[in-house]
C-alpha positions in Angstrom: 104.0 169.8 -73.9 101.9 166.8 -73.6 101.6 166.3 -77.4 105.3 166.4 -77.8 106.0 163.6 -75.3 103.3 161.5 -76.8 104.7 161.8 -80.3 108.2 160.9 -79.1 106.8 157.8 -77.4 104.8 156.9 -80.5 107.9 157.4 -82.7 110.0 155.1 -80.4 107.2 152.5 -80.4 107.1 152.7 -84.2 110.9 152.3 -84.5 110.9 149.3 -82.1 108.1 147.6 -84.1 109.9 148.4 -87.4 113.1 146.9 -86.1 111.4 143.8 -84.8 109.5 143.5 -88.2 112.8 143.8 -90.1 114.5 141.2 -87.9 111.6 138.7 -88.4 111.5 139.2 -92.2 115.3 138.8 -92.5 115.1 135.7 -90.3 112.4 134.2 -92.5 114.5 135.0 -95.6 117.6 133.5 -94.0 115.6 130.3 -93.1 114.2 130.1 -96.7 117.7 130.5 -98.2 119.2 127.8 -95.8 116.3 125.5 -96.6 116.9 125.9 -100.4 120.7 125.4 -100.0 120.0 122.1 -98.3 116.9 121.0 -100.3 118.1 121.6 -103.8 121.3 119.6 -103.6 119.4 116.8 -101.8 116.9 116.6 -104.6 119.6 116.6 -107.2 121.5 113.8 -105.4 118.3 111.7 -105.1 117.5 112.2 -108.8 121.1 111.2 -109.8 121.1 108.1 -107.6 117.7 107.1 -108.9 118.8 107.5 -112.5 122.0 105.6 -111.9 120.1 102.7 -110.3 117.7 102.6 -113.2 120.6 102.6 -115.7 122.4 99.9 -113.7 119.3 97.6 -113.7 118.8 98.2 -117.4 122.5 97.4 -118.3 122.8 94.5 -115.8 119.6 92.5 -115.8 119.4 89.7 -113.2 121.0 86.4 -114.3 118.6 83.6 -115.1 119.4 80.4 -113.3 119.5 77.5 -115.7 121.5 74.7 -114.2 122.2 73.4 -110.6 125.7 74.9 -110.7 124.1 78.4 -111.0 122.4 77.8 -107.6 125.5 76.9 -105.7 128.0 79.6 -106.7 
């Protein structure tokens, strides 16, 4: 009789640990997915903004001031 009760307790402990393990793994996967969902668009936006700023500076160089009127506009 004693062996039977011990195996049931062991089985219940195994199931509890398995459920906790699955919850932890799924939580980590959910965190990783949410992290990527936020991080990837953020990186893409930063790259696009950086490229646009570089393009703007290349197409619109700073004006060279040559006469006194240029300083007072």
